[in-house]
N, C-alpha and C positions, 0 to 999 in steps of 0.2 A: 606698406610692408611693416612687419613687426620686428623689433629688436628684443631678443630674449637673452638670458644669461645662464651659465652653468650647464650641468648635465654632461653626459658622456660625449656629446657631439657626434652621434652615430650618423652615418650617411655621408653626403658630400662634404669634403673639407676644402677650404681655400687656404693656399699657402702663398705668402709673399716671398719671393726668391731674388737674391741679389747676385747669385753666381750661376754659372752653367751647371747643369745637372749631370751626374755620372751616367754614362751610357747613352746620353742624348746628344746628338750632333749640334754644333753651334747654329747650323742652318735651320734646324728644327726649332731650337729654343735658345735664344741668346741671353736671356735674363735682362734685356733692356726694358725700360719702363713700358708697361702695358702690353708686352708680349705674353702670350699664353701657351700653356702646355697642359693638355688634358691627360692625366694618368688614369685610364679606365680601371685597371686592376686594383689600384689603390683608392679609387673613388676620390681623387684629389684634382683640383684645378690649381696649377701653379701660375702665378702672375709675376712678371718681372718688375723689379723696382730699381735695378741698377745698383752700383756700389755706393753712389752718393745720392741719398734720398732725404726728403723732408716731408712735412705734413701734406703738402700738395701732391707729392709723388704718391703717398699712401691713399690720399683721397681719390686720386685718379685710378689707382690700382684696385681699390675696393669697388669703384664704379665699373671698371672694366670686368671684374669678376662677376658681378651681378648680371650685367648685360650679356656676357658670354653664356652664363648658365641659363638665363631666361630664354635665350635663343634656341637652346636644345631641350627646353621643357622641364628643366630642374627648378624647383620652386623653394627649396630649403637647403641651407648650407650652414656650416660652422666655421669659425675662425678663432684660432688661439691668439689672443691679443697680448699675451704676456710680454713678448718682445717689443710691442709697439704701444705700451701704455701711455706714453707721453703724447701720442698722436691719435688717441681713441676717438676724439671728437671728429677729426678729419675722416677717419675710416667710416664712422657711422654716417656722416653727411654724404660722403661719396656713394655709399651703398643705397641710402634712401633716395637720393637724387637720381641715381641710375635706374632704380626700379620703376620710376614714373613712366607711364605711357599715356598718350592721348589717343583714345580710341572711342570717344563719345559718339562719333558719327560713322563708325565702320566696325566690322566684326574684329574682335581681338585676335591677334596673331599668336595663338597659344596662351597658356595660363600665365597669370601674373606671378612675379616672385613674391613669396609669402613671408618667409622668416629667415633672418640671419641670427644665429646663436653665437654669442661671444663667450669664449671659454677663458677661464683663469683671469677674470676681471675683478679686481678688488672693489670694495664698496665705493670709494671715491671715484673710480673710473666708471662705475655703473651710473652714478649721478651725472657725470659729465656726458656719458653716452646718451642718457635719456634727454638731457638738455639739447644736445646736438640733433637728436632725432626729431624733437619738436620744432627746431629751427628749420631743418630740412623739409619737414612736412609742410611748414608754413610756406616755404619757397615753392613746393609742389602745388599748393593751393593757388598761389599767385600764377603759376604756369598754367594751371587748368583754366583759369579765367582768361588769361592773356591769349591762349590758343583758340578761343572761341570767336567766331566771325561776327561781323557787324550787324547781321540780321538776327543774332541771338543776344549779343551784349551791346546795348546802346545806353546812353546816360540813365534813362529811367529804369531799365532792368538791372543796371549796375547798382543803382541806388537801392533797389529792392534786395539785391544780394548783400549789400552792406547792412541793411536793416536785419536781415536774417543772421548775418555774422554777429552783429551786436547782441542779438537775443541769445545766441548760442554761447557767446564768450563773456556775457555780462559787461559789455561796453556801452558807454553813453553814445547816442547817435542823434544827429540832426541833419536833415536833408533840405537844402534850399532848392525849391522848384522855380520855374520861370517867374511866377508872380513874386515870390520872395526875393529872387535875384534882382528884379526890377526895383522893388521897394528898398533893397539894400544898396543899390548902386554898383552892382557887379557888371560894369560895362564891358570888360574883357570877355567874360563867359558869354554874355548875351550877343556880342558882336560875332564871335567865332561860331556860336551855335545857331546864328540867325538864318543860315541858308538851309538848314535841315528841318523837316517836319517834326523831328524828334528833338525836343528842347533840351538845353543843357541842365546840369545839376552841379551843385557844390555839396560834397559829401563830407561830413565832419564826424569822426569817431574819437571817443575819449576813453583813455585808460587811467583811472585814478588809483595808481598804486602807492602813492604817498600822500594820503589825505591831509597830513599836518604841514606839508610843504606847499609853497606857492609857486615853486619852480616848475615850468612846463617846457618840455621838449617838443617841438613841432616838426613832424614829418610831412612833407608836402609832395604830392605826386600829380603829374600830368596824365590824364586819361582821355585822350582823343580816341574814341572807340572806332572811328574810321576817318582817315585823312585823305581826301581827294586833292588837297591843296586849295580847295575853294575856287574862286575866280582865277587865281594864279594856278591853274590846273597842272597837276603833275603829269609826267610822261606815263602813258598807260602800262608800259612794261614793268612788271613786278608790283603794280599797285595793290595787288591782293595782299602783299606783305604789310600794308598799312593797317591791318588789324592789330599789329604789334605796337602801334603808336600809343597804346594805353598802358604800356608796361611799367612806366614810372608810377602811375596810380595803383597798378596791381601790386607793385613792390611794397607800397605803403599799406595796402590792404592786407597783404600777407604778413608784413612785419607786425601790424596791430594784432593779428590773430596769434602769432607766435609770442608776442609780449604778454598777451592775456593768458595764454596757455601756461607760460612759465611763471606767471604771477610776479613779474618784475616790479620792484618797489620804486617806481618812478612815475611821475605824471607825464603822460604822453598824449598828444593830440595828433590825429592823422587827418589831413585836409587834402581832399582829392577833387581836382577841377576837371569835370568831365563834359565833353561836347562832341558833336559829330560835325566835321568840317566839310561841308558840301556847297557847291554852287546852287543858287536858287533865287527866287524873286526877292527874298529879304536878306541875301548874303551880304556880308560886309565887303567893302571894295578897297582897292589901292587908292590912297588919297584921303580916305576917311580919317576923322579924328575920334579916337575912342577914349572915354574917361574911365579909368580903372577904379577899383573899390576905394582906394585911399585918395582919390581926387586928382591923381596925376594924369596928364594928357599924353596920348600916344598917337603919333602919325603912322598910319598903315602904309607901308611901301609894298609889301608882299603878303598876300593872304595865306601863303603856305608857311609863313613864319608865325603860325598860330599858337604853338605851344607856349611860347613866352608870354603871349597876350593873356591866356587863361591863367598862367602861373602868376602873373602880376596881381590878379585879384586874390589868388589863394595865399600868396606870400604876404600881401598887404593885410589880409584877414588874420593870418596867424600872428602878425606883429601887433595890429591894432586891437582886435577883438579878444585874442587869447593871451596877449601880453607874453608871448613866448620868450624864454630865456635864450633859446637858440633855435634856428630854423635850418633844416636840411631838406633840400628839394631834389627830386630825381625826375629825369625826363629823357625820353628819346628825342633829343632836341635838334641836333644838327648832323647833316652828312659830313660836315667838315671835321668832326671828331674822328670819323673813320679814316679820313685822309691822314690825319695826324697820328693816330694810334692803332689803326687797323681794328680788328675785333678781339684784340688781346687784352685791352684795358679800357676802363672808362675814365673820362677826364674829371678832375676835381679842382674846383675853384673855391676859395674861402677868404673871408675878411678877417678870420681869426686863426692865428697860428695854433692856438690850443685845440680848437675844433678840428682843424686840418690834421693835427697829429693824432687825435683820438680816432678820426675816421680812417687814417692810414693804418693804425694799429688794428682796428676792428676788421678792416678789409684783409690785411695780411693773415690774420687768424682764420678767416673764413675762406681764404683762397680766391677772393674776388679782387682782382687787381684794380687799383686806382692810381692815376698818375697826376701829380700836382701841375696845374696850369696857371699862367700869369693873368693878372688883372691890372695891366698897365693903364695909366690915364688915357693913353692914345686910343684904347679900345672904347672908352666912354666918349671921347671926342668924336669917334667915327660914327656914333649913332645920335649925335646932336641933330635936332630938327630945327628948321627955320620957322615952323608954324606951331610946334608943340614942344613939350619938354624933351621928348626923344622919339626916334624912329624905331620901328620894330625890326629893322635889319640894317646893317651897315655895309652890305655887299659881300662879295666872296672872300676877300682877304681877311684872314683871322676870324672867320665866321663863327666858330664855336666860342671864341673869346669875346666877341662883341655881343653874342647872345648872353653870355654870363654877365657881362657888364650891364646889360639891360636888366636882368633879374636882380642884380645887386641893388639897383636903385630902389626897389620896392621893399627890401629888407631894412632899409634905413640904417640905424646904429646897432641893430640887433645882430649878434654874431650869426653868421650865415655861411652855408656851404651849398654848392651846386654840383650834382653828379650828372654828367651827360652820358647816358647809357645807350645811346642810339645803336651802337654796333656790338654791344655785349648782351643786350636784352633778349636776342633770339639768334638761333643758328640756322643757316641755310642747309647745312649738311650735318648728319649726326657725327658725334665724336665717340671714341671708345667708351667713354663714361657718361655721355649725355645724348639724349634723343634730339632729333631735329625739332625746331620750334622754340617756344619761349623757354628761357633759362631760369627765370626767377631771380635774375641778378639784382643784388642790393638787399634782398630780404634778410639774409643772414648777417650781412654787415650792419644793417640797422639794428637788428636784435642784439648783436654783440656790443654795439655802441651804447645802447640803452642799458644793457646789463652791467657794463663797466664804466658808466657815466661819471665823469668828473666835471663839475661846473666850470664853464668857460668864461 
């Protein structure tokens, strides 16, 4: 959808309302957040925001308005942003995210929302709105890829998409195929991808926004294009949702697109570890010893704990090959994070207080909740192996924390953070402001992090 500015704003108007409306019963419209009232004669859609509101309230209200209008076939609207200037980014993000629909494989249910016109926006607000629109469109790009099934997106086709993105956005790109992975010693990717006829890939994208600087920020993503669990086979119920096991990698891909569009003056490398985890004649097994890219040995206990195994290669690569000043990885890593936080927030682990603080600030600004989690020594002790450096799982107790402790090992002394987005990366049911399916979680946080980066 387009964001435009100025003009008379003829046609449908969106109004954010904090109080009940004269002549309208409370039962019909209470002005509570995301409640709607359509005033046909005035050609206005009122959206409640309640008496106490913040940026997230307005982000959600804007999304609610767009989805409500889209459902009744209205594709253009105007909003006077003068009362909400301090939250213009949130409003634009909410609108752009809500306008997204995934209808690649079915007939569209009515026309797509086309244009939101912002009235009474000063020049500074226009610049902020354009930046927010670019970040939200980058998130929608990530959603579009994440929503596609495993017979459309697999490591090779994902690599082809990354090449195309690099060409469009003038990013550097390098794709490691199976031959290159073997030559480079990427044992984690080769092990996890061994059961599939479709081999793994390591995808590396580079944005050189500060040519005179040697500092590189590394964004690392897990992209398991389909996860059956391998030999440690998952329960068949809801296995179709395992197409979303690539969402960490898609967040990195989307963030790199947005960073390039905004021309951010930082050097950023995106490293995406992609494989298909299937049982097969060459599948890796429980009890196997896998040698990661940096030479560390991993005892495989459960082949369904595969994400951390491919990330071991990618994090090690970002540290050793790219000499990253900081590494941030995103992954749909554990079911345990859903037990801990539900689908309301992603878990955040970090070895750097400064990096943790920057991530929390970026997430708060984008409305993507992160919750700090511990890295106690006991979690590392839990994954000690008798036959290798560490095991790829420490059992059920503290599962998301032992997974983070595993990944920390491969970051070494480099400032590092891990985001477990397993329950925020996709929605089972639509929300007032978001469609069912992939959410693009993490894209806007990463873009804001890079935009406001302070060396850690």
